[in-house]
VEXZASE-359478 format. One line per field, with one value per residue (C-alpha): residue number from 1; x, y, z. Coordinates in Angstrom, 1 decimal. Last residue first. Layout:
nr = [NUM  ...] .
east = [X  ...] .
north = [Y  ...] .
up = [Z  ...] .
# end
This chain:
nr = [553  552  551  550  549  548  547  546  545  544  543  542  541  540  539  538  537  536  535  534  533  532  531  530  529  528  527  526  525  524  523  522  521  520  519  518  517  516  515  514  513  512  511  510  509  508  507  506  505  504  503  502  501  500  499  498  497  496  495  494  493  492  491  490  489  488  487  486  485  484  483  482  481  480  479  478  477  476  475  474  473  472  471  470  469  468  467  466  465  464  463  462  461  460  459  458  457  456  455  454  453  452  451  450  449  448  447  446  445  444  443  442  441  440  439  438  437  436  435  434  433  432  431  430  429  428  427  426  425  424  423  422  421  420  419  418  417  416  415  414  413  412  411  410  409  408  407  406  405  404  403  402  401  400  399  398  397  396  395  394  393  392  391  390  389  388  387  386  385  384  383  382  381  380  379  378  377  376  375  374  373  372  371  370  369  368  367  366  365  364  363  362  361  360  359  358  357  356  355  354  353  352  351  350  349  348  347  346  345  344  343  342  341  340  339  338  337  336  335  334  333  332  331  330  329  328  327  326  325  324  323  322  321  320  319  318  317  316  315  314  313  312  311  310  309  308  307  306  305  304  303  302  301  300  299  298  297  296  295  294  293  292  291  290  289  288  287  286  285  284  283  282  281  280  279  278  277  276  275  274  273  272  271  270  269  268  267  266  265  264  263  262  261  260  259  258  257  256  255  254  253  252  251  250  249  248  247  246  245  244  243  242  241  240  239  238  237  236  235  234  233  232  231  230  229  228  227  226  225  224  223  222  221  220  219  218  217  216  215  214  213  212  211  210  209  208  207  206  205  204  203  202  201  200  199  198  197  196  195  194  193  192  191  190  189  188  187  186  185  184  183  182  181  180  179  178  177  176  175  174  173  172  171  170  169  168  167  166  165  164  163  162  161  160  159  158  157  156  155  154  153  152  151  150  149  148  147  146  145  144  143  142  141  140  139  138  137  136  135  134  133  132  131  130  129  128  127  126  125  124  123  122  121  120  119  118  117  116  115  114  113  112  111  110  109  108  107  106  105  104  103  102  101  100  99  98  97  96  95  94  93  92  91  90  89  88  87  86  85  84  83  82  81  80  79  78  77  76  75  74  73  72  71  70  69  68  67  66  65  64  63  62  61  60  59  58  57  56  55  54  53  52  51  50  49  48  47  46  45  44  43  42  41  40  39  38  37  36  35  34  33  32  31  30  29  28  27  26  25  24  23  22  21  20  19  18  17  16  15  14  13  12  11  10  9  8  7  6  5  4  3  2  1] .
east = [77.2  76.0  77.4  76.3  76.7  75.6  74.5  73.6  71.7  72.5  70.3  72.5  70.8  73.5  73.3  75.5  77.0  77.0  73.8  74.0  71.9  68.2  66.9  63.8  60.2  58.0  54.5  51.8  49.9  46.1  44.6  43.2  46.3  46.2  47.4  46.2  47.6  48.2  45.9  47.4  46.0  43.9  44.5  41.5  40.5  37.5  36.7  38.6  36.9  35.0  34.0  37.4  39.3  37.0  37.7  41.5  41.3  39.2  41.7  44.6  42.7  41.9  45.6  46.7  44.3  45.6  49.2  48.9  47.0  49.6  52.4  50.9  50.4  53.9  55.4  53.6  55.6  58.7  58.4  58.0  61.1  63.0  62.0  63.2  66.3  67.8  69.5  71.5  73.0  73.9  75.7  77.8  78.5  79.7  81.9  83.4  84.3  87.9  89.0  91.3  89.1  86.1  88.1  89.0  85.6  83.9  86.3  85.6  81.9  82.0  84.2  81.7  78.7  80.2  81.2  77.7  76.1  78.6  78.0  74.3  71.7  70.3  67.3  66.2  64.2  64.1  67.8  68.9  67.4  69.3  72.5  72.5  71.7  74.6  77.0  75.9  76.5  80.0  80.8  79.7  81.4  84.7  84.9  83.8  86.8  89.0  87.5  88.1  91.6  92.3  90.8  92.9  96.0  95.3  94.5  97.7  99.8  98.2  98.6  97.8  95.3  95.7  97.4  94.3  92.4  94.9  94.2  90.5  90.8  92.9  90.1  88.4  91.2  91.5  88.8  88.9  92.7  92.7  90.4  92.7  95.8  94.0  94.0  94.1  93.7  90.4  88.2  89.9  90.3  86.7  85.5  87.5  86.2  82.6  83.3  84.8  83.1  79.8  79.7  80.1  77.6  75.0  75.6  75.1  71.8  70.6  71.5  69.3  66.4  65.7  66.3  65.9  62.7  61.2  62.0  60.6  57.4  57.2  57.7  60.8  60.9  62.8  64.9  68.2  66.8  64.8  67.9  69.7  67.0  66.6  70.4  70.3  66.9  67.4  70.7  69.0  66.7  69.6  71.6  68.7  68.4  72.1  72.2  69.1  70.6  74.2  74.9  71.2  70.7  73.9  73.1  69.6  70.1  68.1  64.4  63.2  65.6  64.1  63.9  61.3  63.2  65.0  61.7  60.3  63.4  64.1  63.5  64.5  67.8  68.6  68.0  70.0  72.9  73.0  73.2  76.0  77.9  77.9  79.1  81.9  82.9  83.3  85.4  87.7  89.7  91.9  89.1  86.3  88.6  89.9  86.3  85.3  88.2  87.6  83.9  84.5  87.0  84.6  81.6  83.5  84.8  81.2  80.3  83.4  82.4  78.9  80.3  82.6  80.2  81.6  83.5  81.3  83.9  81.6  81.1  84.3  86.3  84.6  85.1  88.8  89.7  87.9  89.8  93.1  92.0  90.6  93.8  95.9  93.9  94.3  98.1  98.2  95.9  97.9  98.7  102.2  102.8  104.4  104.1  101.5  100.0  100.3  98.7  95.9  95.3  95.3  92.6  90.6  90.8  89.7  86.6  85.7  85.9  84.2  81.2  81.1  81.0  78.4  76.0  76.3  75.7  72.9  71.1  71.2  70.0  67.0  66.1  66.4  64.2  61.4  61.5  61.4  58.3  56.4  57.5  56.1  56.4  55.2  52.3  50.9  49.0  49.4  48.6  48.6  51.7  53.7  56.2  57.1  58.9  61.4  62.7  62.9  60.1  56.7  56.1  53.5  54.9  58.6  58.9  55.9  56.6  60.4  60.3  58.0  60.0  63.3  62.1  60.6  63.4  66.0  64.2  63.4  67.1  68.0  65.2  65.8  69.2  72.4  71.5  69.5  72.2  74.8  72.5  72.3  76.0  77.0  74.4  76.0  79.4  78.1  76.6  79.9  81.7  84.1  81.6  79.1  75.3  73.3  73.9  77.3  80.7  83.5  81.4  79.5  82.7  84.0  80.9  81.3  85.0  85.4  82.9  82.7  84.8  84.5  80.8  80.5  82.2  79.6  76.6  74.3  74.7  77.5  75.3  72.4  74.7  75.7  72.1  71.4  74.4  73.3  69.7  70.6  69.9  67.3  64.5  61.5  58.9  55.8  53.4  54.9  57.3  57.8  55.5  52.5  52.4  53.3  50.3  48.1  49.7  53.1  55.4  53.0  52.7  56.4  57.4  54.7  55.8  59.4  58.6  56.4  59.3  61.5  58.9  58.4  62.1  62.6  59.4  60.5  63.8  61.8  62.3  65.6  67.2  66.0  67.1  70.5  70.8  70.1  72.7  75.2  74.5  74.9  78.1  79.5  78.5  80.2  83.3  83.5  83.0  84.8  84.6  81.5  79.7  80.8  79.4  76.0  76.1  77.5  74.7  72.0  73.5  73.9  70.4  68.9  71.1  70.2  66.6  66.0  67.8  64.7  62.9  65.8  65.7] .
north = [-25.9  -29.0  -32.3  -35.8  -39.4  -42.5  -46.0  -48.7  -51.6  -55.1  -55.9  -56.4  -54.0  -51.3  -51.4  -53.5  -51.7  -51.9  -53.7  -55.9  -54.4  -54.7  -52.0  -50.4  -50.4  -48.1  -49.4  -47.3  -45.5  -45.5  -42.0  -40.2  -40.9  -42.7  -45.9  -48.9  -50.0  -53.7  -55.6  -57.4  -60.9  -61.8  -65.3  -67.6  -69.1  -66.8  -65.1  -61.8  -58.6  -56.7  -53.3  -52.7  -53.8  -51.5  -48.5  -49.2  -49.4  -46.3  -44.3  -45.5  -44.5  -41.0  -40.6  -41.5  -39.0  -36.2  -37.2  -37.1  -33.8  -32.3  -33.5  -31.7  -28.5  -28.5  -29.4  -26.5  -24.3  -26.3  -25.6  -21.9  -22.0  -23.8  -21.1  -18.4  -20.2  -20.4  -17.1  -18.7  -21.1  -18.2  -16.4  -19.5  -19.7  -16.1  -16.7  -19.8  -18.4  -17.5  -19.1  -21.7  -22.3  -22.7  -25.2  -27.4  -27.5  -28.2  -31.0  -32.7  -32.4  -33.7  -36.7  -37.7  -37.2  -39.5  -42.1  -42.1  -42.7  -45.4  -47.2  -47.5  -46.0  -48.2  -46.3  -45.6  -42.3  -41.4  -42.2  -38.6  -38.7  -41.7  -40.8  -37.3  -38.7  -41.1  -38.4  -36.1  -38.9  -39.5  -35.7  -35.1  -38.2  -37.4  -33.8  -34.3  -36.6  -33.8  -31.2  -33.5  -34.2  -30.5  -29.9  -32.7  -31.2  -27.8  -29.2  -31.2  -28.1  -25.9  -28.4  -25.7  -23.0  -19.4  -20.4  -22.6  -19.4  -18.6  -22.0  -21.4  -17.9  -19.0  -19.6  -16.4  -14.3  -10.5  -9.7  -13.0  -12.9  -9.4  -10.4  -13.3  -11.0  -8.7  -11.4  -8.9  -11.5  -10.4  -9.2  -10.9  -14.1  -14.0  -13.6  -16.6  -18.7  -17.9  -18.7  -22.1  -23.3  -21.5  -22.3  -26.0  -26.1  -24.3  -26.7  -29.7  -28.4  -27.6  -31.1  -32.5  -30.1  -30.5  -34.0  -35.9  -34.2  -34.1  -37.8  -39.0  -37.2  -38.4  -42.0  -43.8  -46.9  -45.3  -42.3  -42.8  -41.8  -38.9  -37.3  -37.9  -36.3  -33.4  -32.7  -32.5  -30.8  -28.5  -27.0  -24.1  -23.5  -23.5  -21.1  -18.7  -18.6  -18.0  -15.2  -13.6  -13.6  -12.7  -10.2  -9.2  -8.6  -6.6  -4.5  -3.6  0.1  1.0  1.7  -1.5  -3.7  -7.0  -8.8  -11.5  -14.4  -12.0  -10.7  -14.2  -15.7  -12.9  -14.6  -18.1  -16.8  -14.6  -17.6  -20.0  -17.5  -16.9  -20.7  -21.3  -18.1  -19.1  -22.6  -21.2  -18.7  -21.5  -23.5  -20.8  -23.1  -26.1  -28.6  -27.2  -26.8  -30.4  -31.7  -30.0  -31.4  -34.9  -34.7  -33.6  -36.4  -39.0  -37.6  -37.6  -41.1  -42.3  -40.9  -42.5  -45.8  -45.7  -44.8  -47.8  -50.4  -53.2  -51.8  -51.8  -50.3  -48.0  -45.0  -45.6  -45.3  -42.0  -40.6  -41.6  -40.4  -37.2  -36.5  -36.9  -34.8  -32.0  -31.7  -31.8  -29.0  -26.9  -27.3  -26.3  -23.4  -21.7  -21.5  -22.8  -25.5  -23.7  -26.8  -25.9  -22.6  -23.4  -26.8  -25.1  -22.6  -25.4  -27.2  -24.0  -23.3  -26.9  -26.4  -23.4  -25.6  -28.5  -26.3  -24.7  -28.0  -29.5  -26.6  -26.2  -29.9  -30.1  -27.0  -28.4  -31.8  -30.2  -28.1  -31.2  -33.3  -30.6  -30.5  -34.3  -34.4  -31.8  -33.4  -36.8  -39.3  -36.7  -36.2  -39.4  -37.5  -33.7  -32.5  -35.7  -36.8  -33.7  -35.5  -37.9  -35.0  -35.2  -38.4  -41.8  -43.3  -43.9  -46.7  -44.7  -45.2  -45.5  -43.1  -40.8  -40.4  -40.4  -37.6  -35.4  -36.1  -35.2  -32.1  -30.6  -31.7  -29.9  -26.6  -27.1  -27.6  -24.1  -22.4  -24.5  -23.0  -22.2  -18.7  -17.8  -19.2  -17.1  -14.2  -14.5  -15.3  -12.0  -10.0  -10.9  -10.0  -6.8  -5.8  -6.4  -4.2  -4.8  -3.4  -0.7  -1.1  -2.9  -5.8  -6.3  -5.7  -6.9  -9.2  -10.4  -11.3  -13.0  -15.1  -16.1  -16.8  -19.2  -22.0  -20.9  -23.4  -26.2  -25.8  -25.6  -28.9  -30.6  -28.7  -31.2  -34.9  -35.4  -33.9  -36.1  -39.1  -38.8  -38.7  -41.9  -43.6  -42.8  -43.8  -47.2  -47.4  -49.2  -47.8  -50.2  -51.2  -53.0  -50.2  -49.8  -46.9  -43.5  -44.2  -42.1  -41.2  -37.5  -37.1  -36.8  -33.4  -32.8  -33.6  -32.4  -29.0  -28.6  -29.2  -26.8  -24.1  -24.4  -24.4  -21.4  -19.6  -20.4  -19.1  -15.8  -15.0  -15.8  -13.9  -10.9  -10.8  -10.6  -7.1  -5.8  -9.2  -10.7  -7.7  -7.7  -11.4  -11.0  -8.2  -10.4  -13.3  -11.1  -9.6  -13.0  -14.5  -11.6  -11.9  -15.7  -15.6  -18.6  -21.0  -19.8  -19.6  -23.1  -24.2  -22.9  -24.7  -27.9  -28.0  -27.5  -30.4  -32.7  -32.0  -32.8  -35.9  -37.4  -36.4  -37.9  -41.2  -42.9  -42.0  -43.5  -46.7] .
up = [105.1  105.8  106.8  105.5  106.5  104.6  105.2  102.8  104.3  105.5  108.5  111.6  114.0  113.5  109.8  107.6  104.6  100.8  100.1  97.0  94.3  93.6  91.3  92.7  91.5  93.4  94.1  92.4  95.1  95.2  95.5  98.5  100.6  103.9  102.5  104.4  107.8  108.0  110.4  113.4  113.8  116.8  118.0  118.1  121.5  121.9  118.6  118.0  119.0  116.3  117.7  119.3  116.2  114.1  116.3  116.1  112.3  112.0  114.3  112.1  109.0  110.4  111.4  107.9  106.4  108.6  108.1  104.3  104.3  106.7  104.5  101.5  103.4  104.9  101.6  100.0  102.3  101.5  97.8  98.5  100.6  97.8  95.3  97.7  99.1  95.6  96.2  99.0  96.4  94.1  96.9  97.5  93.7  93.7  96.8  95.4  92.0  92.7  89.5  91.0  94.0  91.7  89.6  92.6  94.1  90.7  90.0  93.3  92.9  89.4  90.4  93.2  90.9  88.3  90.9  92.4  89.0  88.1  91.5  90.7  93.0  95.7  97.1  93.5  93.8  90.2  89.4  89.9  93.4  94.7  93.0  94.4  97.9  97.6  96.4  99.3  101.8  100.6  100.3  103.9  105.3  103.6  104.4  108.0  108.3  107.0  109.4  112.4  111.3  111.1  114.6  116.1  114.5  116.0  119.4  119.4  118.4  121.1  123.9  126.5  125.5  124.4  121.2  120.4  119.5  116.8  115.3  115.3  113.8  110.9  108.4  109.5  107.9  108.5  111.0  112.8  112.9  114.3  117.1  118.0  117.8  120.3  122.9  125.8  128.4  130.0  127.1  124.2  126.2  127.3  123.7  122.7  125.5  124.6  120.9  121.6  124.7  124.3  120.6  121.3  124.1  122.0  119.1  121.3  122.6  119.1  118.0  120.8  120.2  116.5  115.1  118.3  119.5  116.1  115.3  118.6  118.1  114.5  115.6  114.6  112.3  109.5  110.6  108.6  105.2  106.7  108.1  104.7  102.7  105.2  104.9  101.1  100.6  103.6  102.4  100.5  103.5  106.0  103.7  103.4  107.2  107.4  104.8  106.3  109.8  108.9  106.0  105.6  109.3  109.5  106.5  107.6  106.9  110.0  110.6  109.0  111.0  109.8  113.1  112.9  114.5  116.9  118.3  118.7  120.3  122.7  126.0  124.8  123.3  126.4  128.7  126.5  126.3  130.0  130.6  128.1  129.0  132.7  131.8  129.7  132.4  134.9  132.5  131.4  129.0  129.8  130.7  128.6  125.6  126.2  126.4  123.2  121.3  122.7  122.0  118.4  117.8  119.2  117.3  114.0  114.7  115.2  111.8  110.2  111.9  110.5  107.1  107.0  108.4  106.3  103.4  100.3  98.0  96.1  98.4  100.3  97.2  96.2  99.7  99.8  96.3  96.9  100.1  98.3  95.3  97.5  99.5  96.4  94.9  98.0  97.9  94.2  94.7  97.4  101.1  101.5  104.1  107.1  109.3  111.9  110.7  107.1  107.6  109.5  106.7  104.2  106.3  106.5  102.7  102.1  104.2  102.0  98.9  100.4  101.4  98.0  96.2  98.7  98.3  94.6  94.0  96.5  95.2  91.7  92.8  94.5  91.4  89.2  91.6  91.5  87.7  87.5  89.7  87.6  84.3  85.2  88.1  90.6  88.3  89.8  92.5  92.4  95.9  98.0  96.0  96.9  99.2  96.3  94.6  97.4  96.0  97.7  95.7  97.4  99.9  101.9  105.4  104.5  101.6  102.2  105.9  105.6  103.0  105.1  108.3  106.7  104.8  107.9  110.2  108.0  108.1  111.8  112.5  111.3  113.3  116.4  116.9  114.9  113.8  116.9  119.2  117.5  117.9  121.7  121.9  120.2  122.1  125.4  124.2  122.6  126.0  127.8  125.2  122.3  119.8  120.6  120.3  117.6  115.2  116.9  115.2  117.4  119.6  116.5  114.7  117.9  118.1  114.4  114.2  117.2  116.3  112.7  110.9  113.4  113.8  110.0  109.5  111.8  110.5  108.8  108.5  110.9  113.7  112.8  112.4  116.0  117.1  115.1  116.6  120.2  119.4  117.9  114.2  112.2  114.4  114.7  112.1  113.4  112.5  109.1  108.5  109.9  112.9  113.7  117.4  116.8  114.5  117.5  118.2  119.8  116.9  114.2  116.0  116.8  113.1  111.9  114.3  113.1  109.4  109.9  111.6  108.7  106.2  108.1  108.2  104.5  103.5  105.6  103.7  100.4  99.2  100.5  101.2  97.9  95.9  97.6  97.0  93.3  93.1  95.0  92.6  89.5  90.8  91.9  88.6  86.6  88.7  88.3  84.5  83.0  86.0  87.8  84.5  83.8  87.2  86.2  82.8  84.4  87.0  84.4  82.3  85.2  86.4  83.0  82.5  85.9  85.9  82.5  83.5  84.7  81.4  79.4  81.4] .
# end
């Protein structure tokens, strides 16, 4: 028991130390983090861009090669969740709350201050959507898909613990259960804690801004603390209550609200212009994908690329352990080809439609309707940009309330899933972590978010998270190699089994039994021992199993 709790106590201690710095020395943390980021951007920006591109190429390769037919689980396993539900959970697991936060603000920011050219021009409008698609496109989802497919393969196909350290079994063998594995897990937990705490903090600021816009609720620490406390009570209760299908229903509610909001904007907004922006943006993105993916701006000051592209790519890498763990968790029974198509291209398509509707409409209003107040809101306070945007549409109040409810539901599902993943990893890959462990992490995340808002340490901690992208990127590069080894050996075994079946046909009149696929790893795997606890939720097919939903950034 003491050995199994090592990761929990170690990660808890490291997290509290870093958070304490954010509490008692927020300015110093912010200055140090910004200095670290500046060093990384100036000296290792090329490494971040190159790594993300490698992740994308690797994901496409294993999805389209012979490895694509390998199932994430036993040969007779089938998906635990219906495809529609699975896709909805993919959105909820990663960028849902960020789409709401940045849907208007980011495209308008690029339109006002483009990476090149003059702002407030037709060219800057085109460039804005092009770079929005880059930052929220296949590059981001490839980071998540890499971690997800690797973890799902080793967890469900190879029966290893549900920890990211298991992914490195082909390289280090049983050392994943020793200091090496525990170190990996502590790093992952640290990135998750920082990521979810900062995400909840910034989301709270937007909810407070919306409440102020609608009902003149004061913007301040006390209001924001109340918001976090209420949301925290709900997500902690839902984590341990065992309500039938609660998380699945919250995920479906997320998608329903998002579809309604998107549909109303498409209906009442400049519909024809939105569709033109969508198709033009896809064309520009596809045409310039390679050059944008490697753009370091060596002959300029590089400030725009550092502030946006490198920051985003670093953020996706830092969030990959959390989102990837969840995506892998819900993907048992799917083939790698199916996984890659669903985990990369479908969410990207949804993101492009969202930004075309929200950001594209906002730019159109500024260009054609003189919406200078909207541009001013983006420059002065991005948390209010969405609500200012709704002023140019019918049903302004209803749309604003709908957006706030959407953000709050994303709060709950994101934190709930993060708490589950934290519990799973901190208990050495236990797929059913104890309620106490989940409650502890839930309370810690809420407390961190509140205190960082009070001390102004959110920005510093966010920068610190992005700075962790370098070690996590190195880890993910080794993950590519390790996963390739595992898949290569597994494919060889499957081919051998099929050849043997053809060479030794069953006797006439005797049924031919299916043969289990052996481990494709070079060393025998010690079965993982998990603690049996009553499952919390029923999955879509009727088997009782815990579900979770996550959002990133």
